[in-house]
N, C-alpha and C positions, 0 to 999 in steps of 0.2 A: 794805584788803590786795587779797581772792581778788577784789575788781569792778577793782581798775589790773588785775592777771593775769590780768584776761579780756579786762582790753579792750585788754592788747599785745598777746598770744593771738591778739586777733580782727584787727590791724590786719598783724602779721604773714603768718598764715592769706591775706587782703586783697591785703598786698600783693605772693605770693607768685605766687597767681592771674591777674596783671597782664598781659595779652595780650602776645603776642610783637608788637616793634615792626613797625610794616607796615616799613616802612625794610629793617629783615631778608628780610624772606616775602617781598614783594610780594604786592599786590594779585589773584583773576582775578577777571577781569569774561565776564559771561556775555548772552548774550539773558534778554529780558525775556518772551517769548513769543512768540505769533507772531503777534500783535492786529494790526492794520491800523490805523490810527484816522483816521476817517472826513474827517478836513478838519483842513489848516494849523493849525501851532502855535501857541494860544494868544498874544500879547505879553502880555509881563511889565510892567508899571505898576513904573518905576522907584522906592526909597526913598534917601530920603538917613540915613549910617551914623549922623544921632542920634536917626534914627523904630525906631529898628530895639530892641527891650526888653536893658535892661541882660544881664536870664538869658543872654540868646544873644550876646551879641557879650560874655560873659567866655568863655560853652561854647567859641564859635566859637574864642578866644582861645587857648584852652588846648588845642582840637585841633588847634589848627594850628604851634604852639610844641611840646606832648609827651600824647601822647593817655593817657603815664601819670597826668601831673598831675591831669588830670580825675576818673580812680579814688581820688588819693591825695583830691582835695575830697571826695567823695560819700560816700568811710568816713569822713572828718572831720564829715561831717553828720551823718551814722550816730550815729556813735559822740556827740555831742551831744546831739541827739534820746534816747538810751538813758539819756543821762549826765539829763537835767533829766527826764526823767518818773520815773529811779530820785531825783530829790533830791525832786519832788510826794509817793513814797513815805513818806521816809522824815520833810519836813516835817508830812503827815499825822501821821503818827506821836508829835513832836515836838508835836504840838498840844495832844492828849489824852492826854500826860504833864500837861497844868498839869491841876489838880484844878477848878479854876474854873474854866474854859474848858470845862471834862469834864462839867462841870454846865451848865453854859449850855446843853450840844452835847444833854445829852439829857433834858434841856423842851425844847428846843424840838424833838423828835421826836415830846414827846410829846403837845405841842400844838402840831401845826400851823396857822400863821397868826398865832401870839402875836401880842402887840403890846410894844413898849419899856416902860412904864411897867409892866405885867403882870411881864414876865417880871422886873424889876425889885423888884419890891413883893415875888412868889414866892421870888423865892432872897433878900433880902437884901441887894441890890448897889447901890447907888451908881450913876448911871446915867453919870456920867463912865469909870467903870472900866467897866459893862459896856458897852459904844460901843467900849471898846476892844479888849476882847476877840470881839467879834461883830466886829469888823474884821477882827482877826488869820484868824475861824473863816472869813469873805467870801474872805480873801488866798489860805489856804487853800485854795480851791471848796468848802467845805463847807459853807456853810449857802447859802442863796437869800433874797433877796428878794420883795416885791409889795406893791403900791401903791395902795390906794380913795381919792381922793378928798386925797390926802395923807396919808393912816394906811400905814403899813407896817408887815408882817407881814413874820416870818420862819419857816422851814420848811430844812428838812434839802435839801440840793442832791443830789436825786436822781430828779427827775423825776418826782415819782411821779403830780405835780395838774397838767392843764389848766389855761391861762388864770383860765377860769371859775372852775374849781375853787377856784384859789388865792383868788377874790375873793368865792365859797361863805362860805371858813371862816375868811377874815377878817370879812365880816358875823355869821358865826357866833358872834363873840368878843362881841356888844351880846346880851342879855337880850329887850330888847321885839323886833329884828331878828329873832331867834332865834325868836321866836313868831310874827313876824311867817307867816317861812317856814314853819311847824308846821305855821298853821292852813290855808292857800293849799295843801300838798300837801293836804292830809285837805279840804280845803270850796274847790276850783278855780272861780272867780267869787264869789270874794268883797268886796265894797263897800269904801269906805274907812272908813266909819259898821260895817257890821260887825264890820271889823277894833277898832275905835277902843272898839267896848263889851266885846269878847272877851278885851279886852288890859286892858280897865280906864283908858287914857288917851286924853288929845285927839286927835281928830284933822286937828291940824294937825299936832302928832308922826309920826304914822302915814304924813302928807302928806310929811316929810323921810324917813320912810327909805321908803317905796314911791320916791320921786324920786332916792335913789342907786343904788339896788334894781333898776329902770328902766334908769337911767343907762350898769353894771353885768350889762345883757343877763341878769339873774337875773328879775325880775320884769317878766309879757308886759301892758298893757294893753288892754283891750277896752270899748268902748261900745254900750250895750247901751238901745236908747230914749233917754232923757234923764239915765241913770243910766252908773256907770262901774264896770266889772269887773276884776277882778285873780286875776292865776294866774302858775305858774310854767313858766320857759321846759322844754325836754322834758330838756336837758341837765340843769339846775338843778336839775329834780326828784328825778329819778334817781339826783341827786349828796344832792338831800336826804333824802334817803328814807333812804341808803343808812349818811348820816351818823349819824339818827335811831334804826336799827336797830343798831347798830354803840356807842350809850351808852345808858346805862340813862335811863326816864324822867325828861322835867327835872332833867336833869343841867348844870348851867352852873355858871361859877364868879363867884362875883357881887363877886368886886373886882376886877374889871373896871371903871376910871374910866368910860366910858362907856356902860354899862351902868343906865342911870336915862333916864327920860326927857325928849323935847327938848334929848339931847343932842345939840352945834355941833361942826360940822367944825372941827379941829386940833384936838380933845380927842384927846392922846396915851396911848393904853391898851396 
């Protein structure tokens, strides 16, 4: 009721402030100044009426018929914008009134980059129900997604992370990838063989992880003689170090289905 009253008052105030019609008062034309052009005026290129943008045509029509109508249209537009954003605020509040949806949203905030399978397993929600609530949260603009080779990670829609940082967070959901990133942070220039020995997985599995990390710009490759060495890019190194300092050493959620040796593309964690 209060919003409706405020809207009515806004319209009344703006209508009361309408300019007096030019027909009643007339216009006063004054010289623009003493400027004298250097040469003759340029010839204008005529265009057909259908080449004029629709907004210009509508505005010209309103000004030509009744300037007051143009003000009314502007008032209605501003009122529509105001009501739209008011609806968005109400919709967001309503979205979090649902207990399951609130739990999903809070879990995504606590675990940025989490994937559908892990989210379903953590909360004990079947994937069909989970997809429905995730769709609603996206519709209300409360969460966002990022994809790494077909694997989707979910984030709170606050633009807290860059594109590269979102990819790092998704990769960190994998235990082997997490260990690779930790080793490269500690020892830049490590070879594939050294990574395999330290982690305890096969060299082919290390190659699979490194290929994905290189594709996303997280890891850089450098050839030294006949050997290939790997290091983190500057931005990814800073972010991995920040994430490593924000959680206990070795803390990782082992329930993520992709956190096993030789995990292949397409596993939905």
